[in-house]
SENUSE-746081 format. One record per residue (C-alpha): residue number from 1; x, y, z. Coordinates in Angstrom, 2 decimals, padded with zeros to 5 digits. Layout:
BEGIN
<rec><nr>NUM</nr><c1>X</c1><c2>Y</c2><c3>Z</c3></rec>
...
//
This chain:
BEGIN
<rec><nr>1</nr><c1>000.04</c1><c2>-000.04</c2><c3>000.05</c3></rec>
<rec><nr>2</nr><c1>001.58</c1><c2>003.28</c2><c3>-001.09</c3></rec>
<rec><nr>3</nr><c1>000.95</c1><c2>006.80</c2><c3>000.09</c3></rec>
<rec><nr>4</nr><c1>-001.18</c1><c2>007.38</c2><c3>-003.07</c3></rec>
<rec><nr>5</nr><c1>-003.82</c1><c2>004.94</c2><c3>-001.82</c3></rec>
<rec><nr>6</nr><c1>-004.72</c1><c2>006.86</c2><c3>001.25</c3></rec>
<rec><nr>7</nr><c1>-007.91</c1><c2>008.71</c2><c3>000.46</c3></rec>
<rec><nr>8</nr><c1>-009.06</c1><c2>011.75</c2><c3>002.21</c3></rec>
<rec><nr>9</nr><c1>-012.54</c1><c2>011.08</c2><c3>003.66</c3></rec>
<rec><nr>10</nr><c1>-014.88</c1><c2>014.04</c2><c3>004.63</c3></rec>
<rec><nr>11</nr><c1>-014.02</c1><c2>015.30</c2><c3>007.96</c3></rec>
<rec><nr>12</nr><c1>-016.29</c1><c2>014.57</c2><c3>010.91</c3></rec>
<rec><nr>13</nr><c1>-015.69</c1><c2>015.70</c2><c3>014.48</c3></rec>
<rec><nr>14</nr><c1>-017.42</c1><c2>014.68</c2><c3>017.69</c3></rec>
<rec><nr>15</nr><c1>-018.22</c1><c2>017.42</c2><c3>019.98</c3></rec>
<rec><nr>16</nr><c1>-019.07</c1><c2>016.74</c2><c3>023.52</c3></rec>
<rec><nr>17</nr><c1>-021.56</c1><c2>019.07</c2><c3>025.14</c3></rec>
<rec><nr>18</nr><c1>-021.44</c1><c2>019.13</c2><c3>028.95</c3></rec>
<rec><nr>19</nr><c1>-022.61</c1><c2>021.23</c2><c3>031.74</c3></rec>
<rec><nr>20</nr><c1>-024.79</c1><c2>021.26</c2><c3>034.74</c3></rec>
<rec><nr>21</nr><c1>-028.61</c1><c2>020.56</c2><c3>034.31</c3></rec>
<rec><nr>22</nr><c1>-030.51</c1><c2>023.73</c2><c3>033.29</c3></rec>
<rec><nr>23</nr><c1>-027.35</c1><c2>025.55</c2><c3>031.70</c3></rec>
<rec><nr>24</nr><c1>-029.17</c1><c2>025.48</c2><c3>028.35</c3></rec>
<rec><nr>25</nr><c1>-027.22</c1><c2>022.69</c2><c3>026.45</c3></rec>
<rec><nr>26</nr><c1>-030.29</c1><c2>021.23</c2><c3>024.58</c3></rec>
<rec><nr>27</nr><c1>-031.67</c1><c2>024.76</c2><c3>023.83</c3></rec>
<rec><nr>28</nr><c1>-028.28</c1><c2>025.67</c2><c3>022.23</c3></rec>
<rec><nr>29</nr><c1>-028.12</c1><c2>022.48</c2><c3>020.38</c3></rec>
<rec><nr>30</nr><c1>-031.61</c1><c2>023.19</c2><c3>018.76</c3></rec>
<rec><nr>31</nr><c1>-030.67</c1><c2>026.66</c2><c3>018.10</c3></rec>
<rec><nr>32</nr><c1>-027.47</c1><c2>025.55</c2><c3>016.30</c3></rec>
<rec><nr>33</nr><c1>-029.31</c1><c2>022.95</c2><c3>014.30</c3></rec>
<rec><nr>34</nr><c1>-032.62</c1><c2>024.56</c2><c3>013.45</c3></rec>
<rec><nr>35</nr><c1>-031.96</c1><c2>028.30</c2><c3>014.29</c3></rec>
<rec><nr>36</nr><c1>-035.13</c1><c2>028.10</c2><c3>016.45</c3></rec>
<rec><nr>37</nr><c1>-036.06</c1><c2>027.88</c2><c3>020.10</c3></rec>
<rec><nr>38</nr><c1>-037.78</c1><c2>024.80</c2><c3>021.36</c3></rec>
<rec><nr>39</nr><c1>-039.36</c1><c2>024.10</c2><c3>024.71</c3></rec>
<rec><nr>40</nr><c1>-036.94</c1><c2>021.58</c2><c3>026.21</c3></rec>
<rec><nr>41</nr><c1>-037.13</c1><c2>019.29</c2><c3>029.25</c3></rec>
<rec><nr>42</nr><c1>-034.17</c1><c2>018.09</c2><c3>031.23</c3></rec>
<rec><nr>43</nr><c1>-032.19</c1><c2>015.61</c2><c3>029.17</c3></rec>
<rec><nr>44</nr><c1>-032.19</c1><c2>012.13</c2><c3>030.70</c3></rec>
<rec><nr>45</nr><c1>-029.51</c1><c2>010.31</c2><c3>028.92</c3></rec>
<rec><nr>46</nr><c1>-028.18</c1><c2>012.11</c2><c3>025.81</c3></rec>
<rec><nr>47</nr><c1>-029.21</c1><c2>013.70</c2><c3>022.51</c3></rec>
<rec><nr>48</nr><c1>-027.16</c1><c2>013.26</c2><c3>019.39</c3></rec>
<rec><nr>49</nr><c1>-027.31</c1><c2>015.62</c2><c3>016.36</c3></rec>
<rec><nr>50</nr><c1>-025.23</c1><c2>016.10</c2><c3>013.36</c3></rec>
<rec><nr>51</nr><c1>-024.68</c1><c2>019.62</c2><c3>011.80</c3></rec>
<rec><nr>52</nr><c1>-023.08</c1><c2>019.97</c2><c3>008.42</c3></rec>
<rec><nr>53</nr><c1>-020.88</c1><c2>022.95</c2><c3>008.77</c3></rec>
<rec><nr>54</nr><c1>-019.30</c1><c2>022.96</c2><c3>005.26</c3></rec>
<rec><nr>55</nr><c1>-019.67</c1><c2>020.51</c2><c3>002.29</c3></rec>
<rec><nr>56</nr><c1>-016.97</c1><c2>018.23</c2><c3>003.71</c3></rec>
<rec><nr>57</nr><c1>-017.16</c1><c2>018.88</c2><c3>007.37</c3></rec>
<rec><nr>58</nr><c1>-019.85</c1><c2>017.74</c2><c3>009.94</c3></rec>
<rec><nr>59</nr><c1>-019.99</c1><c2>018.16</c2><c3>013.68</c3></rec>
<rec><nr>60</nr><c1>-021.75</c1><c2>015.47</c2><c3>015.67</c3></rec>
<rec><nr>61</nr><c1>-022.93</c1><c2>016.88</c2><c3>018.99</c3></rec>
<rec><nr>62</nr><c1>-023.29</c1><c2>014.68</c2><c3>022.03</c3></rec>
<rec><nr>63</nr><c1>-025.51</c1><c2>016.54</c2><c3>024.34</c3></rec>
<rec><nr>64</nr><c1>-025.28</c1><c2>014.71</c2><c3>027.66</c3></rec>
<rec><nr>65</nr><c1>-027.57</c1><c2>015.30</c2><c3>030.65</c3></rec>
<rec><nr>66</nr><c1>-026.13</c1><c2>017.38</c2><c3>033.46</c3></rec>
<rec><nr>67</nr><c1>-028.05</c1><c2>016.15</c2><c3>036.46</c3></rec>
<rec><nr>68</nr><c1>-025.98</c1><c2>015.02</c2><c3>039.42</c3></rec>
<rec><nr>69</nr><c1>-026.94</c1><c2>011.24</c2><c3>038.66</c3></rec>
<rec><nr>70</nr><c1>-025.88</c1><c2>011.69</c2><c3>035.14</c3></rec>
<rec><nr>71</nr><c1>-022.51</c1><c2>013.29</c2><c3>035.61</c3></rec>
<rec><nr>72</nr><c1>-020.64</c1><c2>009.94</c2><c3>036.61</c3></rec>
<rec><nr>73</nr><c1>-021.49</c1><c2>008.72</c2><c3>033.02</c3></rec>
<rec><nr>74</nr><c1>-020.06</c1><c2>011.71</c2><c3>031.33</c3></rec>
<rec><nr>75</nr><c1>-016.63</c1><c2>009.70</c2><c3>031.18</c3></rec>
<rec><nr>76</nr><c1>-018.33</c1><c2>007.15</c2><c3>028.88</c3></rec>
<rec><nr>77</nr><c1>-018.50</c1><c2>009.77</c2><c3>026.22</c3></rec>
<rec><nr>78</nr><c1>-015.11</c1><c2>011.27</c2><c3>026.34</c3></rec>
<rec><nr>79</nr><c1>-012.94</c1><c2>008.69</c2><c3>024.34</c3></rec>
<rec><nr>80</nr><c1>-013.63</c1><c2>010.02</c2><c3>020.77</c3></rec>
<rec><nr>81</nr><c1>-014.20</c1><c2>013.70</c2><c3>021.53</c3></rec>
<rec><nr>82</nr><c1>-012.66</c1><c2>016.18</c2><c3>019.10</c3></rec>
<rec><nr>83</nr><c1>-013.93</c1><c2>019.18</c2><c3>021.05</c3></rec>
<rec><nr>84</nr><c1>-015.64</c1><c2>019.95</c2><c3>024.35</c3></rec>
<rec><nr>85</nr><c1>-018.39</c1><c2>022.52</c2><c3>024.48</c3></rec>
<rec><nr>86</nr><c1>-019.00</c1><c2>023.34</c2><c3>028.05</c3></rec>
<rec><nr>87</nr><c1>-022.12</c1><c2>025.37</c2><c3>028.91</c3></rec>
<rec><nr>88</nr><c1>-022.31</c1><c2>027.41</c2><c3>031.95</c3></rec>
<rec><nr>89</nr><c1>-025.46</c1><c2>029.49</c2><c3>033.20</c3></rec>
<rec><nr>90</nr><c1>-023.69</c1><c2>032.68</c2><c3>033.64</c3></rec>
<rec><nr>91</nr><c1>-026.52</c1><c2>034.06</c2><c3>035.69</c3></rec>
<rec><nr>92</nr><c1>-026.66</c1><c2>031.24</c2><c3>038.37</c3></rec>
<rec><nr>93</nr><c1>-023.91</c1><c2>032.33</c2><c3>040.77</c3></rec>
<rec><nr>94</nr><c1>-025.05</c1><c2>029.91</c2><c3>043.38</c3></rec>
<rec><nr>95</nr><c1>-024.03</c1><c2>026.91</c2><c3>041.17</c3></rec>
<rec><nr>96</nr><c1>-021.00</c1><c2>028.38</c2><c3>039.52</c3></rec>
<rec><nr>97</nr><c1>-018.61</c1><c2>026.72</c2><c3>041.91</c3></rec>
<rec><nr>98</nr><c1>-020.32</c1><c2>023.31</c2><c3>041.35</c3></rec>
<rec><nr>99</nr><c1>-020.05</c1><c2>023.78</c2><c3>037.61</c3></rec>
<rec><nr>100</nr><c1>-016.29</c1><c2>024.83</c2><c3>038.05</c3></rec>
<rec><nr>101</nr><c1>-015.60</c1><c2>021.59</c2><c3>039.91</c3></rec>
<rec><nr>102</nr><c1>-017.32</c1><c2>019.36</c2><c3>037.31</c3></rec>
<rec><nr>103</nr><c1>-015.38</c1><c2>021.19</c2><c3>034.61</c3></rec>
<rec><nr>104</nr><c1>-012.03</c1><c2>020.74</c2><c3>036.29</c3></rec>
<rec><nr>105</nr><c1>-012.84</c1><c2>017.11</c2><c3>036.96</c3></rec>
<rec><nr>106</nr><c1>-013.69</c1><c2>016.41</c2><c3>033.41</c3></rec>
<rec><nr>107</nr><c1>-010.39</c1><c2>018.13</c2><c3>032.11</c3></rec>
<rec><nr>108</nr><c1>-008.28</c1><c2>015.79</c2><c3>034.18</c3></rec>
<rec><nr>109</nr><c1>-009.56</c1><c2>012.75</c2><c3>032.13</c3></rec>
<rec><nr>110</nr><c1>-006.82</c1><c2>011.23</c2><c3>029.95</c3></rec>
<rec><nr>111</nr><c1>-009.29</c1><c2>011.05</c2><c3>026.97</c3></rec>
<rec><nr>112</nr><c1>-009.64</c1><c2>014.84</c2><c3>026.97</c3></rec>
<rec><nr>113</nr><c1>-005.93</c1><c2>015.54</c2><c3>027.11</c3></rec>
<rec><nr>114</nr><c1>-005.29</c1><c2>018.44</c2><c3>024.57</c3></rec>
<rec><nr>115</nr><c1>-008.96</c1><c2>018.37</c2><c3>023.29</c3></rec>
<rec><nr>116</nr><c1>-009.95</c1><c2>021.91</c2><c3>022.55</c3></rec>
<rec><nr>117</nr><c1>-012.53</c1><c2>023.65</c2><c3>024.72</c3></rec>
<rec><nr>118</nr><c1>-015.12</c1><c2>026.25</c2><c3>023.97</c3></rec>
<rec><nr>119</nr><c1>-016.98</c1><c2>027.44</c2><c3>026.98</c3></rec>
<rec><nr>120</nr><c1>-020.36</c1><c2>029.05</c2><c3>026.43</c3></rec>
<rec><nr>121</nr><c1>-021.33</c1><c2>031.77</c2><c3>029.07</c3></rec>
<rec><nr>122</nr><c1>-024.96</c1><c2>031.31</c2><c3>028.36</c3></rec>
<rec><nr>123</nr><c1>-028.04</c1><c2>033.28</c2><c3>029.48</c3></rec>
<rec><nr>124</nr><c1>-026.36</c1><c2>036.67</c2><c3>028.91</c3></rec>
<rec><nr>125</nr><c1>-029.92</c1><c2>038.11</c2><c3>028.53</c3></rec>
<rec><nr>126</nr><c1>-030.55</c1><c2>037.52</c2><c3>032.30</c3></rec>
<rec><nr>127</nr><c1>-029.82</c1><c2>040.23</c2><c3>034.90</c3></rec>
<rec><nr>128</nr><c1>-026.65</c1><c2>039.86</c2><c3>036.71</c3></rec>
<rec><nr>129</nr><c1>-025.11</c1><c2>037.44</c2><c3>034.18</c3></rec>
<rec><nr>130</nr><c1>-021.29</c1><c2>037.20</c2><c3>034.45</c3></rec>
<rec><nr>131</nr><c1>-019.41</c1><c2>038.34</c2><c3>031.31</c3></rec>
<rec><nr>132</nr><c1>-016.93</c1><c2>036.19</c2><c3>029.51</c3></rec>
<rec><nr>133</nr><c1>-013.87</c1><c2>037.80</c2><c3>031.28</c3></rec>
<rec><nr>134</nr><c1>-015.52</c1><c2>036.95</c2><c3>034.72</c3></rec>
<rec><nr>135</nr><c1>-016.24</c1><c2>033.33</c2><c3>033.66</c3></rec>
<rec><nr>136</nr><c1>-012.74</c1><c2>033.01</c2><c3>032.27</c3></rec>
<rec><nr>137</nr><c1>-011.37</c1><c2>034.24</c2><c3>035.62</c3></rec>
<rec><nr>138</nr><c1>-013.71</c1><c2>032.16</c2><c3>037.90</c3></rec>
<rec><nr>139</nr><c1>-013.08</c1><c2>029.03</c2><c3>035.85</c3></rec>
<rec><nr>140</nr><c1>-009.27</c1><c2>029.51</c2><c3>035.84</c3></rec>
<rec><nr>141</nr><c1>-009.29</c1><c2>028.81</c2><c3>032.08</c3></rec>
<rec><nr>142</nr><c1>-005.68</c1><c2>029.97</c2><c3>031.64</c3></rec>
<rec><nr>143</nr><c1>-004.51</c1><c2>027.44</c2><c3>034.21</c3></rec>
<rec><nr>144</nr><c1>-006.82</c1><c2>024.43</c2><c3>033.38</c3></rec>
<rec><nr>145</nr><c1>-006.68</c1><c2>024.93</c2><c3>029.66</c3></rec>
<rec><nr>146</nr><c1>-003.04</c1><c2>025.80</c2><c3>029.14</c3></rec>
<rec><nr>147</nr><c1>-002.44</c1><c2>022.52</c2><c3>027.12</c3></rec>
<rec><nr>148</nr><c1>-005.05</c1><c2>022.97</c2><c3>024.63</c3></rec>
<rec><nr>149</nr><c1>-006.92</c1><c2>025.62</c2><c3>022.47</c3></rec>
<rec><nr>150</nr><c1>-009.81</c1><c2>027.25</c2><c3>024.42</c3></rec>
<rec><nr>151</nr><c1>-012.25</c1><c2>030.13</c2><c3>024.18</c3></rec>
<rec><nr>152</nr><c1>-014.97</c1><c2>031.60</c2><c3>026.28</c3></rec>
<rec><nr>153</nr><c1>-018.09</c1><c2>032.91</c2><c3>024.28</c3></rec>
<rec><nr>154</nr><c1>-020.82</c1><c2>034.95</c2><c3>025.89</c3></rec>
<rec><nr>155</nr><c1>-024.12</c1><c2>033.82</c2><c3>024.43</c3></rec>
<rec><nr>156</nr><c1>-027.88</c1><c2>033.60</c2><c3>024.75</c3></rec>
<rec><nr>157</nr><c1>-029.50</c1><c2>030.38</c2><c3>023.52</c3></rec>
<rec><nr>158</nr><c1>-032.84</c1><c2>032.00</c2><c3>023.17</c3></rec>
<rec><nr>159</nr><c1>-031.86</c1><c2>035.07</c2><c3>020.92</c3></rec>
<rec><nr>160</nr><c1>-028.84</c1><c2>033.22</c2><c3>019.33</c3></rec>
<rec><nr>161</nr><c1>-026.54</c1><c2>036.00</c2><c3>020.26</c3></rec>
<rec><nr>162</nr><c1>-022.88</c1><c2>034.72</c2><c3>020.28</c3></rec>
<rec><nr>163</nr><c1>-023.75</c1><c2>031.32</c2><c3>018.82</c3></rec>
<rec><nr>164</nr><c1>-022.43</c1><c2>031.88</c2><c3>015.18</c3></rec>
<rec><nr>165</nr><c1>-019.04</c1><c2>032.96</c2><c3>016.75</c3></rec>
<rec><nr>166</nr><c1>-019.03</c1><c2>029.96</c2><c3>019.09</c3></rec>
<rec><nr>167</nr><c1>-019.81</c1><c2>027.61</c2><c3>016.22</c3></rec>
<rec><nr>168</nr><c1>-017.04</c1><c2>029.12</c2><c3>014.12</c3></rec>
<rec><nr>169</nr><c1>-014.49</c1><c2>028.91</c2><c3>016.79</c3></rec>
<rec><nr>170</nr><c1>-015.54</c1><c2>025.29</c2><c3>017.66</c3></rec>
<rec><nr>171</nr><c1>-015.27</c1><c2>024.28</c2><c3>014.02</c3></rec>
<rec><nr>172</nr><c1>-011.70</c1><c2>025.87</c2><c3>013.62</c3></rec>
<rec><nr>173</nr><c1>-010.65</c1><c2>024.09</c2><c3>016.74</c3></rec>
<rec><nr>174</nr><c1>-012.30</c1><c2>020.67</c2><c3>015.93</c3></rec>
<rec><nr>175</nr><c1>-010.91</c1><c2>020.73</c2><c3>012.36</c3></rec>
<rec><nr>176</nr><c1>-007.42</c1><c2>021.32</c2><c3>013.54</c3></rec>
<rec><nr>177</nr><c1>-007.62</c1><c2>018.78</c2><c3>016.24</c3></rec>
<rec><nr>178</nr><c1>-009.23</c1><c2>016.13</c2><c3>013.82</c3></rec>
<rec><nr>179</nr><c1>-006.51</c1><c2>016.74</c2><c3>011.19</c3></rec>
<rec><nr>180</nr><c1>-003.74</c1><c2>016.34</c2><c3>013.79</c3></rec>
<rec><nr>181</nr><c1>-005.34</c1><c2>013.10</c2><c3>014.90</c3></rec>
<rec><nr>182</nr><c1>-005.75</c1><c2>011.93</c2><c3>011.37</c3></rec>
<rec><nr>183</nr><c1>-002.12</c1><c2>012.75</c2><c3>010.51</c3></rec>
<rec><nr>184</nr><c1>-000.95</c1><c2>010.78</c2><c3>013.52</c3></rec>
<rec><nr>185</nr><c1>-003.12</c1><c2>007.83</c2><c3>012.45</c3></rec>
<rec><nr>186</nr><c1>-001.73</c1><c2>007.93</c2><c3>008.91</c3></rec>
<rec><nr>187</nr><c1>001.78</c1><c2>007.92</c2><c3>010.35</c3></rec>
<rec><nr>188</nr><c1>000.98</c1><c2>004.97</c2><c3>012.50</c3></rec>
<rec><nr>189</nr><c1>-000.32</c1><c2>003.11</c2><c3>009.47</c3></rec>
<rec><nr>190</nr><c1>002.80</c1><c2>003.79</c2><c3>007.50</c3></rec>
<rec><nr>191</nr><c1>004.93</c1><c2>002.63</c2><c3>010.49</c3></rec>
<rec><nr>192</nr><c1>003.05</c1><c2>-000.71</c2><c3>010.41</c3></rec>
<rec><nr>193</nr><c1>003.60</c1><c2>-001.27</c2><c3>006.68</c3></rec>
//
């Protein structure tokens, strides 16, 4: 098998959507996919949706429930992640510390090593919502994400504000990460020939 026989397949990236319950993950997913707001109920289990970003690039979103009883199963979804979309209810200051602890815990997992992170500071339309700079500081993003690409995007799932920027950033990060994984795999295949 020569190098000429390795064909480039359309790129697909797995995006893991995590965050506490009621952060707005499912609402964000439906807004990304349909550009519409749906009445959502708490996700028991997970939702999966594919969004074709470009002709040859698709993002598969894994929106996993954020209730306390669901969080231990988050680790079952980490293995093939090409990006982490972590959603924070930036208006819920009482649960910010809980969200931060879950975020730190998930980043320590070996499967997420160097996986890019886009954090959505959701619910910017609500009074007292913390801005992106404050969320960045409170979640120690510079410390916990120093080994990867990361970005904090203020947004509102209801109005759609900030979502195109978040999707663009996520796409760029995921493409780069997927290509680097693909290159590594090709080199591994060549080594075994």
